C-alpha positions as CSV (number, residue, x, y, z in Angstrom):
1,Q,-0.1,-0.1,-0.3
2,V,1.4,3.6,-0.9
3,Q,-0.2,6.7,0.7
4,L,0.1,10.2,-1.1
5,V,0.1,13.6,-0.1
6,E,0.1,15.9,-2.2
7,S,0.2,19.8,-1.3
8,G,0.1,23.0,-3.6
9,G,-2.3,24.3,-6.2
10,G,-4.4,27.4,-5.5
11,T,-6.0,30.0,-7.6
12,V,-3.6,32.4,-10.0
13,H,-4.2,34.5,-12.6
14,S,-3.8,33.7,-16.2
15,G,-0.3,33.7,-17.0
16,G,0.7,32.5,-13.0
17,S,2.7,30.5,-11.8
18,L,2.5,26.9,-9.3
19,S,3.5,24.1,-8.1
20,L,2.7,21.1,-6.8
21,S,4.2,18.2,-4.4
22,C,3.1,14.5,-3.6
23,A,5.1,12.6,-1.4
24,A,4.8,8.8,-1.7
25,S,4.9,6.5,1.7
26,G,4.1,3.3,2.9
27,S,6.0,0.0,3.2
28,I,9.7,-0.3,2.6
29,S,8.3,-2.7,-0.3
30,S,5.6,-1.0,-1.8
31,V,7.8,2.6,-2.1
32,N,10.7,0.8,-3.5
33,S,8.0,-1.2,-6.3
34,I,7.3,2.6,-7.6
35,Y,8.9,3.2,-11.5
36,A,6.6,5.7,-12.3
37,M,5.1,8.6,-10.8
38,G,2.8,11.3,-12.4
39,W,0.5,13.7,-12.2
40,Y,-3.4,13.6,-13.7
41,R,-6.1,16.3,-14.1
42,Q,-9.6,15.8,-14.5
43,A,-11.8,19.1,-15.5
44,P,-15.0,19.2,-14.6
45,G,-17.4,17.0,-17.2
46,K,-14.1,16.1,-18.6
47,Q,-12.3,12.9,-18.0
48,R,-9.1,12.3,-16.1
49,E,-6.1,12.9,-18.4
50,L,-2.3,12.5,-18.0
51,V,-0.3,15.8,-17.4
52,A,3.1,14.1,-16.7
53,V,4.9,11.2,-15.7
54,I,8.3,10.3,-14.6
55,T,9.7,7.2,-14.6
56,S,12.8,5.7,-12.2
57,G,15.1,6.2,-15.0
58,G,14.3,9.8,-15.3
59,S,12.5,9.6,-18.6
60,T,9.8,12.3,-19.2
61,N,6.5,12.4,-21.0
62,Y,4.2,15.3,-21.1
63,A,0.8,16.0,-22.4
64,D,1.1,17.9,-25.6
65,S,-1.1,20.8,-24.0
66,V,1.5,21.1,-21.4
67,K,4.7,20.9,-23.0
68,E,6.9,23.8,-22.6
69,R,5.1,25.0,-19.7
70,F,4.9,22.3,-17.1
71,T,8.0,20.7,-15.6
72,I,8.3,17.7,-14.2
73,S,10.7,16.4,-11.4
74,R,11.1,14.2,-8.9
75,E,13.4,13.8,-5.4
76,Y,14.2,9.7,-5.1
77,A,15.4,10.2,-1.9
78,K,12.0,11.8,-0.6
79,N,10.0,9.8,-2.8
80,T,8.7,13.0,-3.8
81,V,7.2,14.1,-7.2
82,Y,6.9,18.2,-8.2
83,L,5.0,19.9,-11.0
84,Q,6.2,23.0,-11.8
85,M,3.3,25.1,-13.7
86,N,4.2,28.4,-15.8
87,S,2.2,30.4,-17.9
88,L,-0.9,28.9,-16.6
89,K,-3.9,29.3,-18.9
90,P,-7.6,29.1,-17.8
91,E,-8.1,25.8,-19.8
92,D,-5.6,24.5,-17.2
93,T,-8.1,24.4,-14.1
94,A,-8.6,21.5,-13.0
95,V,-8.5,18.4,-9.8
96,Y,-4.7,17.6,-9.9
97,Y,-4.0,13.8,-9.1
98,C,-0.9,12.9,-8.1
99,T,-0.3,9.0,-8.8
100,V,2.4,6.2,-9.0
101,N,2.6,3.3,-11.6
102,Y,0.2,4.8,-13.8
103,G,-2.3,4.7,-11.6
104,S,-2.1,2.0,-8.9
105,Y,-2.5,4.6,-6.1
106,W,-4.0,8.0,-6.0
107,G,-3.2,11.1,-3.8
108,Q,-6.6,12.8,-3.0
109,G,-6.7,15.7,-5.1
110,T,-5.4,19.3,-5.3
111,Q,-7.6,22.1,-6.9
112,V,-5.8,24.2,-9.4
113,T,-7.8,27.5,-10.8
114,V,-6.5,29.5,-13.3
115,S,-9.0,33.2,-13.9
116,S,-8.5,35.0,-17.1
């Protein structure tokens, strides 16, 4: 079992920046089984979508809509993943969820609201 605790989020004007963080904890075996950490988001009335993911090897993948604006990073010693979001747009408004291993476990979600 892996527990994910997210922090960050909030409300910002269009063009602003926000950062999210997510710390994973659990049994040693569970935490050691994490090979990917990432962020998904879900806007009202829409399906949950991948935002960014980073693997244990450091490979990253981003949704086309956030490339060049968002940066995912990972602090392996702390089992923590970060999402730096710059040049935010109103369409980035959603609940952002942290996940490990592409959906094996989910955080509680944190609201990001971008006003125009």
